[in-house]
C-alpha positions as CSV (number, residue, x, y, z in Angstrom):
1,M,5.1,-13.6,18.4
2,F,8.8,-13.3,17.7
3,T,11.2,-10.6,16.6
4,T,13.6,-10.6,13.7
5,T,15.8,-8.1,11.9
6,L,15.4,-7.9,8.2
7,P,18.5,-7.6,6.0
8,P,19.1,-4.2,4.4
9,V,17.6,-3.6,1.0
10,P,20.2,-3.5,-1.8
11,R,20.6,-0.1,-3.4
12,T,19.3,-1.2,-6.8
13,I,16.1,-2.6,-5.3
14,S,15.6,0.5,-3.2
15,K,16.1,2.7,-6.3
16,D,13.6,0.6,-8.3
17,Y,11.1,0.7,-5.4
18,N,11.4,4.5,-5.2
19,E,10.6,4.6,-9.0
20,I,7.4,2.6,-8.3
21,V,6.5,5.0,-5.5
22,A,7.1,8.1,-7.8
23,D,5.1,6.5,-10.6
24,L,2.2,5.7,-8.2
25,D,2.3,9.1,-6.6
26,S,2.1,10.7,-10.0
27,A,-0.9,8.6,-11.0
28,I,-2.5,9.3,-7.6
29,G,-1.9,13.0,-8.0
30,A,-3.6,13.1,-11.4
31,L,-6.6,11.0,-10.1
32,Q,-6.9,13.3,-7.0
33,Q,-7.0,16.3,-9.3
34,H,-9.6,14.7,-11.5
35,L,-11.7,13.6,-8.5
36,H,-11.0,16.6,-6.2
37,K,-14.8,17.2,-5.7
38,F,-15.1,13.8,-4.0
39,I,-11.9,13.2,-2.1
40,G,-12.2,14.4,1.5
41,C,-9.1,12.8,2.8
42,A,-6.9,15.1,4.9
43,P,-4.5,14.9,7.8
44,G,-6.3,13.3,10.7
45,C,-8.6,11.2,8.6
46,S,-7.6,7.7,9.6
47,S,-10.6,5.5,9.1
48,C,-8.7,3.5,6.5
49,C,-5.7,3.0,8.8
50,Q,-6.4,-0.6,9.9
51,Q,-3.8,-3.2,10.7
52,F,-2.7,-5.3,7.7
53,S,0.3,-7.1,6.5
54,V,3.1,-5.9,4.2
55,L,5.7,-7.5,2.0
56,P,9.2,-8.1,3.6
57,L,10.6,-5.5,1.1
58,E,8.3,-2.8,2.4
59,A,8.8,-3.8,6.0
60,A,12.6,-3.6,5.5
61,L,12.3,-0.2,3.9
62,I,10.1,1.1,6.7
63,T,12.2,-0.3,9.6
64,G,15.7,0.1,8.2
65,S,17.8,-2.1,10.4
66,A,15.4,-2.1,13.3
67,S,13.8,-5.3,14.6
68,V,10.4,-6.4,13.3
69,S,7.9,-8.2,15.5
70,L,6.3,-11.0,13.6
71,Q,2.6,-11.5,14.6
72,S,-0.7,-11.8,12.8
73,P,-2.4,-8.5,12.3
74,R,-5.7,-8.3,14.1
75,S,-8.7,-7.4,11.9
76,G,-10.4,-4.2,12.8
77,E,-7.6,-2.8,14.9
78,L,-6.0,0.5,14.1
79,C,-2.5,0.5,12.4
80,S,0.3,0.5,15.0
81,Q,1.9,3.3,13.1
82,L,-1.0,5.6,13.7
83,I,-0.3,8.1,16.4
84,D,-3.0,10.8,17.3
85,N,-4.8,10.0,14.0
86,H,-1.6,10.8,12.0
87,C,0.7,8.3,10.2
88,S,4.0,8.2,12.0
89,I,5.7,6.8,8.9
90,Y,3.9,8.9,6.2
91,P,6.9,9.5,3.9
92,Q,7.8,5.7,4.0
93,R,4.2,4.3,4.1
94,P,3.6,1.2,2.0
95,L,2.0,1.4,-1.4
96,I,-1.3,0.2,-0.2
97,C,-1.5,3.1,2.3
98,R,-0.8,5.6,-0.5
99,T,-4.0,4.5,-2.3
100,Q,-6.4,4.7,0.6
101,G,-9.5,6.9,-0.1
102,L,-9.3,6.5,-3.9
103,P,-11.4,4.4,-6.1
104,I,-9.3,1.3,-6.9
105,G,-10.1,-0.8,-9.9
106,Y,-9.2,-4.5,-9.8
107,I,-9.3,-6.5,-13.0
108,D,-11.3,-9.8,-12.4
109,E,-10.1,-11.8,-15.4
110,E,-12.3,-14.8,-14.5
111,R,-15.5,-12.7,-14.6
112,E,-14.0,-10.4,-17.3
113,Q,-14.9,-7.2,-15.4
114,I,-13.4,-4.5,-13.3
115,E,-14.2,-4.6,-9.5
116,V,-14.2,-1.3,-7.7
117,S,-13.2,-0.6,-4.1
118,A,-13.8,2.9,-2.9
119,C,-13.8,4.7,0.4
120,P,-17.5,5.1,1.5
121,L,-16.6,8.5,3.1
122,N,-15.6,9.8,-0.3
123,F,-18.0,7.9,-2.6
124,P,-21.6,6.7,-1.9
125,E,-22.2,3.0,-2.5
126,D,-24.3,3.8,-5.6
127,H,-21.6,6.0,-7.2
128,L,-20.9,5.1,-10.8
129,F,-17.3,5.1,-11.9
130,D,-15.9,5.4,-15.4
131,L,-12.5,3.9,-16.2
132,P,-10.7,7.3,-16.0
133,D,-12.1,7.6,-12.4
134,L,-10.2,4.5,-11.3
135,L,-6.7,3.8,-10.0
136,L,-5.7,0.5,-11.6
137,L,-3.1,-1.1,-9.4
138,D,-2.2,-4.3,-11.3
139,S,0.9,-3.0,-13.0
140,F,2.2,-1.3,-9.7
141,N,1.5,-4.5,-7.8
142,S,3.3,-6.6,-10.4
143,R,6.3,-4.4,-10.2
144,L,6.3,-4.5,-6.4
145,A,5.9,-8.3,-6.4
146,A,8.9,-8.7,-8.7
147,L,11.1,-6.4,-6.5
148,N,9.9,-8.1,-3.3
149,S,10.8,-11.5,-4.9
150,A,14.3,-10.2,-5.7
151,Y,14.7,-8.9,-2.2
152,C,13.5,-12.0,-0.5
153,Q,15.7,-14.2,-2.7
154,A,18.8,-12.1,-1.7
155,A,17.7,-12.1,1.9
156,G,16.8,-15.8,2.1
157,I,13.1,-15.1,3.0
158,A,10.1,-16.9,1.4
159,A,8.6,-14.4,-1.1
160,E,5.1,-15.3,0.1
161,T,5.9,-14.0,3.6
162,R,3.8,-11.2,4.9
163,L,4.7,-9.1,8.0
164,P,2.4,-7.0,10.2
């Protein structure tokens, strides 16, 4: 493990990231309203809060000018930002954290179908989803990847880098 400081995020990239967050939060809000009978997520529900890695752009936005420890996340361990079952960085949480608990649709182009990932606390395994029941993240992820690439290029970081 070693520690590094990420360069600040340029204002234009930060502005564009905030637009992605606003668009995603809007889509999430509409989906939560549509599926309100099923969504049981509330403050203190932290079963989805496992350690994972984030893009350098999101790490830089979360930490500001603070140092970042570079180590591999350990599968099955709780997120280091979780304190007393509450997210300590909730307003700045990464995009992936914003989607937890919702039914996420992934387009599998090779198999020509939509794969679904959904929280088992909200949806039983045999729950049938229609397309309006799914949050499709491909466009959000594409926008995030492009911004991360721009940030990494400006910062001299390999775009494929992931941080815990």
